C-alpha positions in Angstrom: -171.5 68.3 104.7 -168.1 68.5 106.4 -165.1 70.8 106.1 -161.5 70.1 107.3 -159.6 72.9 108.9 -156.1 72.9 110.5 -155.5 75.3 113.4 -152.6 76.1 115.7 -152.9 75.2 119.3 -152.9 78.9 120.2 -155.8 79.5 117.8 -157.8 76.8 119.4 -157.1 78.2 122.9 -158.4 81.6 121.7 -161.5 80.0 120.2 -162.2 78.3 123.6 -161.7 81.5 125.5 -164.1 83.3 123.1 -166.6 80.4 123.6 -166.5 79.5 119.9 -165.5 76.0 120.8 -167.7 74.3 123.5 -168.6 70.9 124.8 -172.1 69.3 124.1 -174.0 67.7 126.9 -173.4 64.3 125.4 -169.7 64.6 126.2 -168.5 63.0 129.4 -166.4 64.9 131.9 -162.6 65.1 131.9 -161.1 61.6 132.5 -157.5 62.0 131.5 -155.0 62.1 134.4 -151.8 64.2 134.8 -149.6 61.6 133.1 -151.7 61.5 129.9 -151.7 65.3 129.7 -148.0 65.5 130.2 -147.4 63.0 127.5 -149.7 64.9 125.1 -147.4 67.9 125.3 -144.3 65.8 124.8 -146.0 64.3 121.6 -146.9 67.8 120.4 -143.3 69.1 120.7 -142.0 65.9 118.9 -144.5 66.6 116.1 -146.3 63.3 116.6 -149.9 62.9 115.3 -152.5 62.7 118.1 -155.6 62.3 115.9 -158.2 64.6 114.5 -161.0 66.5 116.2 -164.6 66.2 115.1 -167.1 69.1 115.7 -170.7 69.9 114.8 -170.9 73.5 113.7 -173.9 75.6 114.8 -174.3 78.7 112.6 -175.0 82.1 114.3 -178.7 82.7 115.0 -179.6 79.0 115.1 -180.8 76.8 117.9 -178.1 74.3 118.8 -178.7 70.6 118.6 -177.5 70.0 122.2 -177.2 71.8 125.4 -173.5 72.6 125.9 -171.0 73.7 128.5 -167.7 75.6 128.5 -164.3 74.1 128.9 -162.9 73.7 132.4 -159.8 75.8 133.2 -158.8 74.2 136.4 -160.5 70.9 136.3 -163.7 72.2 137.9 -167.0 70.7 137.0 -168.9 72.6 134.4 -172.7 72.3 133.9 -174.4 72.3 130.5 -177.0 74.9 129.6 -179.7 74.7 126.9 -179.5 77.7 124.6 -182.4 78.8 122.4 -180.0 80.4 120.0 -176.2 81.0 119.5 -175.1 84.5 118.8 -172.0 83.5 116.9 -170.8 80.4 115.0 -170.1 77.7 117.5 -168.3 74.4 117.3 -169.6 71.6 119.5 -166.8 69.1 120.1 -167.9 65.5 119.4 -164.6 63.8 119.5 -161.3 65.2 120.9 -162.5 66.7 124.2 -159.7 65.2 126.3 -157.0 66.5 124.1 -158.4 70.0 123.7 -159.1 70.1 127.5 -155.6 69.1 128.2 -154.1 71.9 126.1 -156.4 74.4 127.6 -155.7 73.5 131.2 -152.0 73.0 130.6 -151.5 76.3 128.8 -153.7 78.7 130.8 -155.1 76.8 133.8 -154.1 73.8 135.9 -155.3 70.5 137.3 -155.9 69.4 140.9 -154.6 72.8 142.2 -151.4 72.2 140.2 -149.7 74.0 137.3 -147.9 72.4 134.4 -144.1 72.9 134.2 -141.7 72.4 131.4 -138.1 71.3 132.0 -136.2 73.7 129.7 -133.1 71.5 130.0 -135.0 68.6 128.3 -133.1 66.8 125.6 -134.5 63.8 123.7 -137.8 63.7 125.6 -139.7 66.9 126.4 -140.4 66.7 130.1 -143.6 68.2 131.5 -144.9 67.8 135.0 -147.8 69.1 137.1 -146.8 70.4 140.5 -148.3 72.6 143.2 -145.1 74.6 143.3 -141.7 74.6 141.6 -140.0 73.3 144.8 -141.9 70.1 144.5 -140.1 69.2 141.3 -136.6 67.5 141.2 -133.6 69.9 140.8 -131.8 67.1 139.0 -132.4 63.7 137.6 -130.3 60.8 136.2 -129.8 60.4 132.4 -128.0 57.3 131.4 -126.6 57.0 134.9 -125.3 60.6 134.9 -126.9 63.3 137.1 -128.4 66.1 135.0 -129.8 69.5 136.1 -133.4 70.5 135.5 -134.9 73.9 134.8 -138.6 73.8 135.5 -140.5 76.7 134.1 -144.3 77.3 134.3 -146.0 76.6 131.0 -148.6 79.3 131.5 -145.9 82.0 132.0 -144.1 80.7 128.9 -147.3 80.7 126.8 -148.2 84.2 127.9 -144.7 85.6 127.3 -144.5 84.1 123.8 -148.0 85.3 122.9 -147.1 88.8 124.1 -143.7 89.3 122.5 -143.9 87.0 119.5 -140.2 86.5 119.8 -138.9 83.2 121.2 -135.3 84.4 121.3 -136.2 87.4 123.5 -138.2 85.2 125.8 -135.4 82.6 126.1 -132.9 85.3 126.7 -135.0 86.8 129.6 -135.3 83.3 131.2 -131.5 82.8 130.9 -130.9 86.2 132.5 -133.5 85.8 135.3 -132.3 82.3 136.2 -128.7 83.3 136.1 -127.6 80.6 133.6 -124.0 81.1 132.6 -123.2 77.7 131.1 -123.3 77.9 127.3 -124.6 74.4 126.7 -127.4 74.9 129.2 -128.3 78.2 127.6 -128.5 76.6 124.2 -130.9 74.0 125.6 -133.2 76.8 126.8 -133.0 78.5 123.4 -133.8 75.3 121.6 -136.7 74.3 123.9 -138.3 77.7 123.9 -138.1 77.7 120.1 -139.6 74.2 119.9 -142.4 75.1 122.3 -143.1 78.3 120.3 -143.3 76.5 117.0 -145.4 73.7 118.4 -148.0 76.1 120.0 -148.0 79.1 117.7 -146.4 78.0 114.4 -147.6 74.6 113.4 -151.2 73.9 112.5 -151.1 70.8 114.6 -154.8 70.4 115.3 -157.0 69.2 112.4 -160.8 69.8 113.0 -163.4 68.0 110.9 -166.3 70.5 110.9 -169.7 68.9 110.3 -172.6 71.0 109.2 -176.1 69.7 109.8 
């Protein structure tokens, strides 16, 4: 028997943190590189489909079919453990690990000692890049032959702020104030991109999970 459930990205991150979503031993380790992870976030904000997730559901009090491990927060290697019983309903991800791992590491962790940054001056494409520090990212770049400013902002900070305040306008206003942005057009880009990020992560049920019961 299988059930289909749609979740927000934030809901899935919470489930991973609470160890309600784990990785069975049959899953390979993380293989996606930084470029693929960055493009996944761009696709999410554009509202593009990135495929469904398949999970085997282990009811509370049952012995799981497989040994399993937790998701990696910083790209570190995790080892599977054999559990005789699970003390809460647990989803073992059969297909979709790379996508969920990318969201988890991008939003609350990192990769290769780097954090994910979002260019809040993005226009048609939503620009995300991993970097060791903000100074490693370009302060400007060419768009159609014209030099355009960038405003790189740590994704983890943006995620935590939106989760805490549940108010994208307030969060954007604080960013504009702290970064001393006085240009109206640039301010509007910040408002628009923070709003888009908020809706993509917290508003839209963008992740469809096919839950298989055995």
